[in-house]
MIGU-683249 format. One record per atom (N, C-alpha, C): x, y, z. Coordinates in steps of 0.1 Angstrom, whole numbers, plus 5000, padded with zeros to 4 digits. Layout:
XYZ
...
END
This chain:
286995611931
287095491939
287295521954
288195621957
288495651971
287195711977
286495791970
285295851975
284195741978
284095641969
283095541971
283395461984
284695421986
285095341998
284895422010
285195552010
284995632021
283495642026
282595662016
281195672019
280695542025
281095432019
280595302024
280995272038
282295302041
282695262055
282195362065
282095492062
281695592072
280195572074
279395542064
277995512066
277795392075
278695292073
278595172082
278895212097
279995302098
280495332111
279395422119
278895522113
277995602120
276595542122
276295442114
275095362116
275195282129
276395232131
276695152143
276695232156
276895362155
276895452166
275595462173
274495422166
273195442171
272795332182
273595232184
273195132194
273495172208
272795262214
272995302228
272095222237
272695152247
271995072256
272595072270
271994992279
272494982292
273794902291
274594912302
275894842302
276194782316
276894672316
277394602328
278794572326
279694592336
281094562335
281594502347
282894452347
283494392359
284794332355
285494282365
286794222364
286794082370
287293982362
287293842366
288693802370
288793742382
290193702387
290193562391
291393502392
291693372398
291693382413
290893312420
290893332435
292193292441
292893192436
294193152442
295293242439
295493292427
296593372423
296293522423
295093562422
294693702420
294993752406
295393662397
295593702383
294293712375
294293802365
293093812357
292893692348
291693662345
291393542336
290993602323
291793582313
291493642299
290693542292
289693602284
288793522275
287893432283
287493472296
286493402303
285093432297
284193342297
282893362291
281893432300
281293542296
280293612304
278993592297
277893552304
276593532299
275593602307
274693682300
273593742306
272293662302
271593612312
270493522310
269193592315
268093552309
266793592313
266393522327
265893602336
265493542349
264193462346
264093352351
262893272349
263193142341
263493162328
263793052319
265293032316
266093122322
267593112320
267993112305
267193172297
267593172282
268693282280
269493252271
270593342268
270093472261
270493582267
270193712261
271293772253
272493772259
273693822252
274893772260
276093802255
277293762263
278493822257
279693772262
280893822257
282093752263
283293802261
284493752267
285293862274
285993822285
286893912291
288093942282
288694062284
289894092275
291094032282
292294072277
293594012282
293894062296
293194162301
293294202315
292194152324
291394072319
290294012327
288994102328
288994212321
287794302321
286794262311
285494292314
284494272305
283494392305
282894412294
281894522293
280894482282
279594472287
278594422278
277394522278
276894542266
275794632264
274494552262
273394592269
272194512268
271094612272
269894582268
268694662271
268494662286
268094772292
267794772307
266894672311
267094612323
266194502328
266894432339
266294322344
266694242355
267194102349
268494072352
269093952346
269893872356
270193752351
271193662358
272493682350
273693682357
274993682350
275793562354
276293492344
277093372347
278493392341
279493352349
280893362344
281493222344
282093182332
282493042330
283993042325
284692942329
286092932325
286592792327
287292742317
287692602317
288492572330
288192462336
288792412349
288592502361
287592592360
287192672371
285692652374
285292672386
283892662390
283092782384
281892752379
281092852374
280492942385
280593072382
280093172392
278793232386
277693232394
276393292389
275993402399
275593522393
274993632401
273593632397
272693602407
271293572404
270493702401
270893822406
270093942404
270994052400
270894092387
271694202382
270694302376
270494412383
269594512378
270394612369
269994622356
270694712347
269794822342
270194942345
269395062340
270095132329
269795262328
270395342318
271795382322
272095392335
273495422340
274295292339
275595312336
276495192336
276595122350
276594992350
276694922362
277994842363
278794862373
280094802375
279994702387
280194572384
280094462394
281394452402
282494522398
283694512405
284494382402
285194332412
285994212411
285094092413
285293992404
284493862406
285593752405
285693672416
286693572417
286193432414
286893352406
286493212403
287493122410
286993012415
287792912421
288092802412
289392752412
289692632404
288792512407
288392442397
287492322399
288292212405
287592142415
288292032422
287991902415
287091902405
286691782398
287191782384
287391662378
287891652365
286691632356
286591722346
285391712336
285591602326
284591512325
284791402315
284591462301
283891562300
283691632287
283291772289
283891862280
283592002281
282892052269
281692112271
280992172260
281392322259
281992362249
282492492249
281392602248
281492702256
280492802256
280992932248
282192932245
282693052238
283993032231
284393122222
285593122215
286093262214
287393282210
287893422209
287293492198
287093622200
286793712189
287993722179
287693732166
288693732157
289493862157
288893972161
289494102162
289094172175
289994222183
289694292195
290394432194
289594532195
290094672194
290294722208
291494772211
291794842223
292394972219
292395072228
292895202225
294295212221
295195132228
296595132225
297095032215
296194932212
296594832202
295394762197
295594682186
294594592180
295094452181
294194362185
294594222187
293894142177
294594062169
293993982159
294293832162
293193762166
293393622169
293393542156
294593532150
294693482137
294393332136
294393262147
293993122147
292493102144
291693212146
290293212143
289993252129
290993292121
290793342107
290893222098
289793182091
289793062082
290793082071
291093202066
291893222055
293393202058
293693182071
295093162075
295493022076
294592932073
294892782074
296092742065
297092682071
298192642063
299192742059
299092872064
299892982059
301093002068
302093082063
303193112070
302993252077
303993292085
303793422092
303693542082
304493542071
304393652061
302993662055
302393542052
300993542046
299993592057
300193562069
299293602080
299293752082
300493812082
300693952084
300094022072
300293972060
299694032048
298194032048
297593952056
296193942057
295494032068
296294112074
295794202085
295494342080
294494402086
294194542081
295394642083
295694722074
296694822074
298094772074
298294642072
299594572071
299794522057
300894542051
301194492038
302594422038
302694322030
303994252028
304294252013
305494302009
305794311995
306394181990
306794181977
307394061971
308694021977
309394111984
310694081990
310494042005
309294042010
308994012024
309094122033
309294252028
309294362037
307894402042
307794432055
306494452061
306294602063
305094652059
304694792061
303394802069
303294912077
302094942085
301695082082
300395092078
299895222074
300795292064
301295212054
302095272043
303495292046
303995272059
305395292062
306095152065
307295132060
307995012062
308795012075
308795122082
309595142094
308795082106
308594952106
307794892117
308694782124
308594772137
309294682145
308494552147
309194442144
308494312145
309094232156
308294192166
308694112177
307993982178
308593882185
307893762188
307793742203
306593732208
306293722223
306893842230
306793962223
307294082230
308794112229
309494032222
310994042222
311494022208
312694072204
313294032192
313593882192
313493822180
313593672179
314293632167
315193532168
315793472156
314793392148
313593372152
312593292144
312293372132
312493502132
312093582120
313393622112
314493572115
315693592107
316593712111
317793712105
318693812107
318193952103
317593962091
317094082086
315794132091
315294072103
313994102109
312794052102
312894022089
311693972082
311993842074
313293812072
313593692063
312993562067
312893542081
312293412085
310793402086
310093512083
308693512083
308093412074
308693382062
308093292053
308393152057
309293132067
309592992071
308992962085
308293062091
307693042104
306292992102
305992872106
304592812104
303592892111
302492932104
301393002109
300592922120
300692792119
299992712129
300592722143
301792782145
302392802158
301892942164
301193022156
300893162160
299493162166
299393222178
298093232185
297393362181
298093482181
297493602178
298693702174
298193812168
299093922164
298594052170
299494122177
299194252183
299794362175
298994462171
299494582163
299394702172
300494762175
300594882183
300995002174
300095092171
300395192162
301095312168
300895342181
301595452188
302095402201
303195332202
303695272214
304095372225
303895332238
304395412249
305895392251
306395462261
307795452265
308195322270
307195232273
307495102278
308095012267
307795042254
308294972243
309595032237
310294942229
311394992222
310995112213
311895212212
311595322204
311795292189
312295182186
312495142172
311195112165
311095162152
309895142144
308995262144
309195352135
308495482135
306995462132
306595352125
305195332122
304495252133
305295192142
304695112153
305294982154
304694892162
305194762165
304194652162
304694542156
303794422154
304394312162
303594262171
304094152181
303294022177
304093922174
303593792171
303593702183
302493662188
302393582200
302193432197
303093352201
302993212198
302093132208
301693022204
300692942212
301292892225
300492902235
300892842248
299692832257
299192712259
297892692265
297992702280
296892712287
296892722302
295992622309
295392532301
294492432307
295292322314
294792282326
295392172334
295492042326
296491962330
296591832324
297291842310
297091732302
297691722289
296691762278
296991862270
296191902259
296991952248
296391962236
297092012225
296391992212
297092012201
296492002187
297491952178
296991882167
297891832157
297291872143
298091932135
297591982122
298491932110
297791892100
298491852087
297791932076
298591972066
297992042055
298792022042
297992032031
298592012018
297992112008
298792161998
298192251989
298792241975
298192311966
298692321952
298592471948
299792521943
301092461940
301692411953
302692321952
303192241962
303392311976
302592271986
302692321999
302292212008
303292162016
302992052026
303492102039
302792062050
303192102063
302392042074
302892062086
302192002098
302692082110
301892072121
302292132133
301692052145
302492052156
302091992168
302192092179
301092122187
301192212198
300692132211
301592102220
301192022232
301492112244
300692082255
300892152267
300492062279
301392052289
301091972300
301192062313
300092072320
300092172331
299692102344
300492122354
300092092368
300192212377
299892202389
299792312398
301192392399
302292312399
303592382400
304392392388
303892332376
304692332364
303792332352
304292402342
303592402329
304692372318
304492272310
305392232300
304692252286
305392322277
304792342264
305792312253
305292252242
306092222230
305292262217
305892332209
305392372196
306392322185
305792252175
306692212164
305992232151
306592292141
306092302128
307092272117
306592202107
307392162095
306692202083
307492252073
306892302061
307792282049
307192232038
307892212025
306992282015
307692362007
306992441997
307792451984
307092481973
307692501960
306892611953
307092731956
306192841952
306792911939
305992911928
306492971916
306193121917
306993201909
306693341907
307093381893
306493491889
306893531875
306693681875
307393741865
307293891863
307693931850
307494061847
307994111834
308294261836
308994321827
309394461829
309694521815
309694651815
310094731803
310994851808
312094861801
312994971805
313395051792
313395181793
313795271783
315095351788
316195331781
317395401785
317795511775
317995631780
318495741772
319795791777
320795701777
322095741782
322795831772
323795911777
324496001768
324995941755
325595811756
326195751744
325295651737
324195611743
323395511736
321895521741
320995481733
319595481736
318995341731
318295271740
317795141736
316695111746
315995001742
314794951750
315094801754
314794771767
314994631772
313594581777
313194471772
311994401777
312494281785
311994261797
312494161806
311394071810
311593941810
310693841816
311393761826
310693711836
311293651847
310493531853
311093421856
310493311862
311293271875
310593261886
311293231898
310593121905
311293041913
310792931921
311492941935
310692961945
311192961959
310692841966
311492771973
310992651980
311992601990
311792481995
312592422005
311892372017
312592312026
312092252038
312492332050
311592362059
311892432071
311292362083
311992372095
311492312107
311592412118
310492432126
310592522138
310192442150
310892452161
310492392174
310692482185
309792482194
309792572206
309492482218
310392482228
310192402240
310392492252
309492472262
309692552274
308892502286
309192552297
308492512309
308392632319
307292632326
307092732337
307192662350
308092712358
308192652372
307392752381
306292712387
305492792396
305892752410
306892832416
307392792429
306292822440
305592932439
304492962448
303593062441
302693122448
301693212442
302393342438
303693362442
304293492439
305493482429
305993362427
307293342420
307093242409
307493282396
307393192385
308693212376
309293102372
310393102363
310093022351
310393092339
310093022326
311393012319
311692882314
312792862305
312292812292
312892862281
312392822268
313492822258
313292742247
314292722237
313592722224
314092802214
313492802201
314592762191
314192672181
315192632171
314492622158
315192682148
314692682134
315792642125
315492552116
316492512106
315792502092
316392552082
315692552069
316692532058
316292452048
317092422036
316292472024
316692592019
315892652009
316592641995
315792651985
316192651971
315492761964
316292851957
315692961949
316292951935
315392941925
315792941911
315193061904
316093121896
315593241889
316193241875
315193261865
315593281851
315093411846
316093501842
315693631837
316093641822
315193671814
315493681799
315293831795
316393881790
316394021785
316394021770
315594101764
315594121750
315694271747
316794311740
317194441737
316794491723
316194611722
315794661709
316294811708
316294851696
316494991693
315195071695
315295201695
314095281696
313095261684
313695211673
312795181661
312295031662
312494971674
311994831676
312794731668
313994761664
314894661658
315494571668
315394441667
315994351677
317494351677
318094361689
319494361690
320094231695
319594181707
320094051712
319194001723
319393881727
318793821739
319893781749
319593791762
320493751772
319593671783
320093551786
319393471796
320293451808
319893491820
320693471832
319893381841
320593261845
319993161853
320793151866
319993161877
320693161891
319993051899
320792951902
320392841911
320992861925
320192881935
320692921948
320292811958
321192771967
320992691979
321092781991
320092772000
320092862012
319892782024
320892772033
320792692045
320892792057
319892772066
319792862077
319592782090
320192832101
319992772114
319892882125
318892872133
318692972144
318492902157
319092952167
318992902181
318693022190
317792992200
317393102209
317093042223
317793092233
317593042247
317093162255
316193132264
315593242272
315193202286
315493282296
314993272310
314193392313
312993362319
312093472323
311593452337
311793552346
311393542360
310393652363
309293612370
308193702374
307993692388
307993802395
307693812410
306493902412
305493852418
304293932422
304293942437
303494032442
303494072456
301994062461
301894072474
300594072480
299794202476
300494302474
299894432470
299494412455
298194422452
297694392439
298294492429
298694432417
299294512407
300794542407
301394502418
302794522420
303594392415
304494412406
305294302401
306594342395
307494242395
308894262390
309094142380
309694172369
309994072359
311394092353
311993992349
313394002343
313593892332
314293932322
314493842310
315893842307
316493722304
317793702298
317593622285
318093662274
317993592261
319293592254
319593472248
320693462239
320293392226
320693452215
320293382202
321493392193
321493282184
322593272175
321993222161
322493282150
321893252137
323093242127
322893142118
323893122108
323093092095
323593162084
322993142071
323993152060
323893052051
324793042039
323993042027
324193132018
323593142005
324593121994
324493011986
325492981976
324792971962
325193041952
324593051939
325493011928
324992941918
325692911906
324892981895
325593061887
324993151878
325593131864
324693111854
324993091840
324393201832
325193271824
324593371815
324893341801
323793341793
323893301778
323393421770
323993431758
323593551750
323593501735
322893581727
322793551713
321693621706
321593611693
320493671686
319393571683
319793461676
318793351673
318893241683
320093201686
320293091696
321093151708
320893091720
321593131732
322793041734
323993101736
325193031739
325793081752
326092981761
326593021774
327893101772
327893221779
329093311777
329693351790
329093311801
329593361814
329193261825
330093221833
329893131845
330393211857
329493221867
329793291879
329193211891
329693241902
329193181915
329393281926
328493281936
328593371947
328293291960
328893341971
328793271984
328593381994
327493382001
327093482012
326993412025
327893432034
327993362047
327693462058
326593442066
326293532077
326193462090
326693532100
326693482114
326293592123
325293562132
324793662141
324693612155
325093692165
324893662179
324393782186
323393752196
322793862203
322493822217
322693922226
322293902240
321294012243
320293972251
319294072255
318994052270
319094162278
318894162292
317794272295
316794232302
315694322304
315094302318
314694422325
314094412338
312994522338
311794482344
310694582345
310094572358
309694682364
308994692377
307794782376
306694732382
305394802382
304994822397
304694942401
304294972415
303095052415
301995002421
300695082422
300995202431
300295312427
300295432435
298895472438
298495462451
297095482456
296195382448
294895412447
293995322441
293995322426
294295442421
294195462406
295495472399
296595502405
297795532399
298695412397
299695422388
300695312386
301995372381
303095332387
304395372382
305195252377
305795272365
306595172359
307895222355
308895132356
310295162352
310995032348
311995052340
312694932335
313894962327
314594862323
315894872316
315894762305
316494792294
316694692284
318094712277
318894612276
320094622269
320294512258
320694542246
320894442236
322294462230
322994352229
324394352224
324294252211
324594312200
324394232187
325594242178
325994132173
327094132163
326794042151
327094092139
326794022127
328094032119
328493912114
329593902104
329093852091
329393922080
328993882067
330093872057
330293762052
331393742042
330793712028
331093802018
330493792005
331593771995
331393671987
332393641976
331693611963
332193671953
331693651939
332893621930
332693501923
333793461914
333293441900
334193451891
333893431876
334893331870
334493241862
335393151855
335993211843
337293211842
337993271830
338093171819
338693211808
338793121796
339492991798
340292981808
341092861811
340392771821
339192821826
338392741836
338792761850
339592871853
339992901866
338993001872
338592981884
337693081891
338493191897
338093311893
338693431898
337693531905
338093591916
337193671924
336993801916
335693861917
335393991912
335594091924
336694161923
337094241934
335994351938
335294401929
334294511932
333094451940
332894321940
331794261947
332194191960
333394171963
333894091974
334294171986
333794131998
334294202010
333694122022
334194162033
333694112046
333194232054
331994212059
331294322065
330994292080
331394372089
331094352103
330194452108
329194412116
328194502122
328094472137
328394582145
328194572159
327194672164
326294632172
325194722176
324994692191
325094802199
324894802214
323894912217
322694872222
321694962226
321294942241
321395052248
320995052262
319795142264
318795102271
317595182272
316995172286
316495292291
315795292304
314595382303
313495342310
312295422309
311595432322
310695532323
309795552334
308495602329
307395542335
305995582331
305195602344
304295702343
303295712354
301995732348
300995662353
299595672348
298595672360
297495742358
296495742368
295095772362
294095782370
292795812366
292095902375
291295992370
290596092378
289196112372
288196052378
286796052372
286795982359
286296052349
286195992335
287496012327
288496072333
289796102326
290796002331
291595952322
292795872326
293895922317
295095912323
296295972316
297495882319
298495892310
299795822312
300795902304
301895922311
303095992305
304395912308
305295912298
306495842301
307695902293
308895862296
310095902290
310995782289
311595762277
312495662274
313795722269
314895672274
316195712270
316895592263
317495612251
318195502245
319595552240
320595482244
321995512240
322395412230
322695452218
322995372206
324495382202
325095262200
326495252196
326495152185
326695202172
326695112160
327995132153
328695022150
329895032142
329794932130
330094982118
330194902106
331594902101
332094792096
333494782092
333594692079
334094752068
334394682056
335794642056
336094512058
337394462061
338394482050
337894452037
338894452026
339294592023
338394692024
338694832020
338894922032
338894862044
339194932057
338295062058
336995042055
336095152056
335295132069
335395222078
334795202091
333795322094
332595292099
331695392103
331195372117
331295482125
330795472139
329595562140
328495512146
327295592148
326995582163
327195692170
326995692185
326095812188
324995782195
323995892198
323195852210
322695952217
321795932228
320596012225
319395952226
318096012223
317095992234
316196082235
315096072245
313796062237
312895982242
311695952235
310495962245
309796072245
308596092253
307396032247
306396002256
305095952251
304096002261
302896022256
301796072264
300396022259
299495982268
298195932264
297195992273
296096042268
294996102275
293696042270
292895982279
291595912275
290495972283
289395992276
288096042283
287095932280
286495872290
285495772289
284195832294
283395882284
282195952288
280995862291
280995732286
280095632292
280895502290
280495402298
281195272297
281195212283
282395192278
282495132264
282595232254
282595362257
282795472247
283895562252
284895572244
286095642248
286695722237
287395832240
288195912231
289595912237
290595892228
291995902233
292795972224
293696062229
294696132222
296096072227
296996062218
298296002221
299396072213
300596062219
301796112212
302996032216
303896002206
305095932209
306195972199
307395972203
308595992194
309195862192
309595832179
310095712175
311395722167
312095612165
313395612157
313395492148
313895512136
314095402127
315595392124
316295302131
317695282128
317895202115
318795232107
319095152095
319595012100
318894912095
319294772100
320494722092
320794592095
321994532089
321994532074
320894502068
320794492054
320794632047
320294732054
320294862049
321694922049
322594882058
323894932058
324894842051
324594722048
325494632041
325594662026
326794702021
326794742007
326794631997
326794502002
326794391992
325494301995
324594301985
323294251988
322794151978
322894191965
322294101955
323094101942
323293981936
323993971923
323193891913
321993841917
321293751908
320993821895
320593951895
320194021883
321394121881
322194081871
323394161868
323094301863
321894321858
321494461853
320794541863
320294481874
319594551884
320194501898
321094581903
321794541915
321294621927
320894551938
320394611950
321494611960
321594711968
322694721978
322294801990
322994792001
322894872013
323795002012
323695082022
324395202022
324995222036
326295212038
326895222052
326795362058
326495462049
326495602054
325095642059
324095552059
322795592063
322695632078
321895732080
321595782094
320195742098
319895742111
318595702115
317595812111
316295772110
315295872108
314395882121
313896002124
313096022136
311696062133
310796012140
309396042138
308596092150
307896202149
306996242159
305596202155
304896112163
303696052159
302496102168
301396142162
300296192170
298996112165
298096082174
296996002171
295796042180
294596052174
293396082181
292295982176
291795902186
290895802182
289595792191
288595732185
287295712192
286995562191
286695502203
286395362204
285095342210
284195252204
282995222210
282795072210
282495012221
282094862222
280594862224
279894772217
278494752219
278194602218
276994562221
276594422221
276894352209
276694412197
276894352184
278294372178
279194432186
280494452180
281194572185
282094632177
282794752181
283194832169
283594952171
284095042160
285295122166
286195162157
287195252160
287395342148
287395472152
287695582142
288795672147
289795682139
290995762144
291695832133
292295942136
293196012127
294596022133
295596022124
296996022128
297796112119
298896162125
299896252118
301296212122
302096192112
303496162115
304496252108
305396312115
306396402109
307796332111
308396302099
309596222099
310796312093
311896312100
313096372094
314196272091
314996302081
315996202076
315296082070
314096092064
313395982059
314195892049
314095762051
314895672042
314095622031
314595632019
313895582007
314895511998
314395401991
315195331981
315195421968
316395451963
316595531952
317295451941
316795461929
317395391917
318095491908
319195451903
319995531893
320595441883
320895491871
321495421860
322795471857
323895391857
325195431854
325395421839
326595471834
326795471820
326895331813
327095231821
327195101816
325795031815
324695111818
323395061816
322894981828
323694971839
323294891850
322494981860
321394931865
320495001875
320894971889
321295061897
321595041911
320495101920
320095021930
319095051939
319595041953
319595161960
320095151974
319395261982
319395251995
318595342004
319395472006
318695582007
319295712009
318495792019
319095882027
318395972036
317896092028
316596112027
316096232021
315796342032
314996432030
314796542040
313696512050
312396532045
311296512055
310196442048
309296382057
307996322052
306996362062
305796412057
304696442066
303496352061
302996272070
301996172067
300696202075
299596212068
298296232075
297396112071
296696062081
295795952078
294595942086
293595872081
292295852088
291995702087
291795642098
291595492099
290295462105
289595362099
288295322104
288295162105
287895112117
287794962119
286494932125
285894822121
284694782127
284494632127
283894582137
283594442138
282094432143
281294372136
279794372139
279194232136
278394182145
277494072142
276194112136
276094102123
274894142116
273694052120
273993922121
272993832125
273693732134
272893632140
273593542149
274593452141
274393442128
275293352120
276193432110
276093562111
276893642101
277593752108
278893762106
279793862112
280693922101
280794052102
281694122092
282794202100
283894222093
284994292099
285594382088
285594512090
285994602080
287094692084
287894742075
288994832078
289194922066
289395052069
289695152058
290795242063
291795262056
292895352059
293195442047
292895572049
293195672039
294295762044
295295782036
296395862040
297095942029
297796042033
298496132024
299896142029
300896122021
302296132024
302996232015
303596332021
304396442014
305796422017
306596382007
308096352009
308896452001
309896502008
310796602001
312296562004
313196591994
314596561996
315296561983
316596521983
317396511971
318496411973
318896351962
319996251962
320596251948
321896241948
322696241935
322396361927
322196471934
321996601926
320596611921
319696521924
318296521919
317396561930
316396651927
315396681936
314296571936
313996511947
313096391948
311996431957
310796431953
309596471961
308396401955
307396381964
306096331960
305096371970
303796381965
302696411973
301596301969
301596201978
300796081975
299496081983
298396061976
297096031982
296695881979
296395811989
296095671986
295195611997
294795491996
293995422006
294295272005
293995202016
293995062017
292795022024
292094912021
290894862027
290794712027
290094662037
289894512038
288494492044
287794392038
286494362043
286394202044
285994152056
285894012058
284493982062
283893882056
282593832060
282593692064
282093662075
282193522080
280693472083
280393352078
279093292080
279193162087
278393142097
278393012104
276992942102
277092832095
275892752093
275892642103
275092642114
275192552125
275192412121
276192342127
276292192126
276692152112
277092252103
277492222090
278892272087
279092402085
280492452083
280492602085
281692662087
281892802086
282492842073
282092952068
282593002055
283093152057
284193182052
284793322053
285193362039
284793482036
285293552023
285893682027
287093712023
287793832026
288493892014
288394022013
289094092001
289694212006
290694261998
291394382001
291594461988
291794591990
292094681978
293094781983
294194801975
295194901977
295294991965
294895121968
294895221957
296295251952
296395321941
297795361936
298395461946
299695461945
300495551954
301695601947
301895731948
303095801942
304295771952
305495771946
306695761953
307595871948
308695911955
309596011949
310195981935
310195851931
310695821918
309695751909
308395751913
307495681904
306195661910
305595541908
304195511913
303995371914
303395331925
302995191927
301495181923
301195091914
299895081909
298895001918
297595011916
296594951924
296694801923
296294731933
296094591932
295094541943
294494421941
293494371950
293594221951
292894161960
292894011962
291693971970
291293841967
290193781974
290593641979
290293611992
290493481997
289193422002
289193282001
287993212005
288393092014
287693082025
287992972034
286692902040
286792772043
285692702049
286192592058
285492572069
285892472079
284592392083
284892262087
283792182092
284392092103
283692092115
284092012126
283591872124
284391772128
284091632127
284491562139
284291432140
284691352151
284191412164
282891442165
282291502177
282991622182
283391712172
283991842174
285391832179
285991712179
287391692182
288391722171
287891742159
288691762147
287991852138
288791922129
288292012120
288991992106
288191992096
288691992082
288492132076
289492182069
289492322064
289892322049
289292402042
289592432028
289892582026
290992612020
291292752018
291792782004
291292891998
291692931985
292293071986
293493081984
294193211984
294293271970
293993401969
293993471957
292993411947
291793411951
290693341943
290593391929
290893521927
290693581914
291993591906
293093541912
294393541906
294893681902
294693771912
294893921909
295993981917
296693901926
297693961935
298993981927
299094101921
300294141913
300794271918
302094281920
302794401923
303194471911
302694591908
302994661896
303494801899
304394851892
304894991895
305695051883
305895181885
306695261875
307795331883
308995331876
310095411882
310795491871
311095611874
311795701864
312795781871
313795811863
314895901868
315795951857
316896001860
317796061849
318195941840
317995951827
318395861817
317595731816
316495711824
315795581823
314295601827
313495511822
312095491826
311895341827
311095291837
310995151840
309595111844
308995001839
307794951844
308094801848
307394761859
307594631865
306294571869
306294441868
305094361873
305694231878
305294191890
305794071896
304694011905
304693881907
303893811916
304493681921
304293651934
304793531940
303593431940
303693331932
302693221932
301493261923
300593171922
299393181915
298293141926
296993141921
295993091930
296392961937
296192961950
296692841958
295492781966
295392651965
294292581972
294992491983
294492501996
295092432007
293992352014
294292232018
293392152026
294192112039
293492122050
294092092063
293192012072
293891942081
293091862091
293791882104
292891922114
293391952128
292591862138
293391792146
292791712157
293191772170
292191782179
292491842192
292491742203
293491742211
293691642222
293191712235
292091652241
291491712253
291091852252
290691892240
290192022237
288891992228
287892072231
286692072222
286392202217
285792212205
285592332198
284092352197
283492472200
282092492199
281792632195
280492672194
280192802190
279192862200
279592972206
278793032216
277393062211
277293122200
275993182195
275093072190
275692952187
274792842182
274192762193
275092722203
274692622212
274092682225
274292812228
273792872240
274592812252
273992812264
274592772276
273692672284
274392572290
273592482298
274192482312
273392452321
273792442335
274892352336
275992402342
277192312344
278192322334
277892392323
278892412312
280092492318
281192472311
282392552315
282792632303
282992762306
283492852295
284892822291
285292882280
286692842275
287492962271
288792942271
289593042264
290192972252
290393052241
290892992229
289792902223
290292772220
289392682213
288992572223
289092592236
288692482245
287192462245
END
């Protein structure tokens, strides 16, 4: 299977390399502010009849690069609310042609109607990151943030909501470039409650420079929320419904004037998602041997609300102040029924035990932020500063009933638990960029985060007289204090076809954990340096090779250190480990990127060396209870090869493919056991999108993840297929969408775990095949298709869906 996938993707990749053509490039700027215009529409037209030959969009820095056959063309640049700029004579030969800076003037007239000439590409490959415009992905309609991340190449989200990148769970998740309470205390808990309709794009940075936090040895995933730039009032309204129960809606509004920009994003979601699983356990304890077969039914649901309000005050062309407020509140319900059936090795039935857990989960998050940006007359010089405060509260209360018997089940145990969490965090950040000569740039900055979490955990059991008594072994108060101060410096420049950037980041970490009831205190204080280096060779325009290096850290988070975590399954208890140390990773990457008229490709290899690697380890005690908690092992060496491509096969057919093949060698020991694995595996995704003009768009996407060994077992293979379709109505002011997630009902997490005295098989899935219907109405926005409608004199290009 691995060999087949490899041949298919590499054949596709090297076939695409054959498209060598002439090239034209340039930089599009706003005449008034000097700022780059991202996603401006670039059109190359035939001289004479002005027919469209090819085109493209500027990137986030305002640059464009288009491949086309040599010849004499007209070039047109279009952007919503800006005057169209046309260059009547563009001679393109075999050598790359750079048009330099092209400035657009804001339009002085109000357009009665805008015919859109372009839309964002679904995937944009850059050497230091990949940008996924998830709002363009039909399969993301009506989804939450966790579903959207799970739909990205090389990114996986497991049944517990943990996110992995290229097979590693040590990934840093940010919102708008900063930590955010929108995704919860544990960094991922709120992903399932964050409405996907509020998300504009997702940026995946696999080898970050010193500019970024050193946290996250596998890289950084940055979720960018919607914020429009069009003048006047504009926005969108979305409502969706699905089966199994999924109801939601979103409002995104923006009002922009010359000196002010006001934006509001609101999302509401109600869900009732079923889940089920089964398992098999063989215990060979010193005093007893038996088999347990486990079946499980879960329902996760509730109501969540997200709102984000902010305003940009544009004092003049050099000074902008942004104030924003994020608020999320959710009332969740989680129901779990676990049935155990115990047998002897001869398959003689012993007993049944049913454990029912009804949990209410209430969560509230508040976030306040001020952002100031100062630019200067010297192009590229800027100063920015951020101050952020966030507060989160979460209460989880469970009522647990355990029943046992052989033929009939009789309630035998009543328990209840209460988990109360409170978090406060301050973030202060300042960054300065200073150009050095024409090609060089120096950057420096500081970031400080002060974070405090209090967690009170109480488990009680009702005695024979009906009195609730605490279970001392599960009760405690846990305090977590984290202070991190960081400073960095970066210098980059260009010499001919070579460009380079080097940087150094220093982070001082002070983490204290305190178990109040048992007076167990742990202090973790360390100062670390994190270098990074990038070297790029551009041998022709649009074709580049880059090598990069960075050193990363993975600090154990709050949940990894908290020794009290789960009590729902009394026979399988998960917990944190206050004694965990951070793991450090040296990451190397070498990649090739080519952009061409019909798309782009990226082929890269990477290597990661990790010390103190953290792995979840399972062990069985004499009482037959399985405990799962993280431990520091010795080392892990990961080797990988990744291939990405986006290509327009025909004017109406686009495909997007990803293949990630990697090997991970893990060594270490825990509890006196030698734990090691040598895993070869792959993950792949292929998306095909068809546009039937004036009828609808259809998208079919599928993924496959091969089996993977772990130090204690094996994760089995699984795959999934999603289908989506949209149709524009009401003169392109609205869109109807139909989405089917897990078309083949195949998304199941399966695995094997083995250790001293036990062997275990597990299978679990969240939900079944889900069908979602949504309706979106755009206010003062129109949606069109560049490749279908072409361009007309006087049309205005667009960013996003304008």
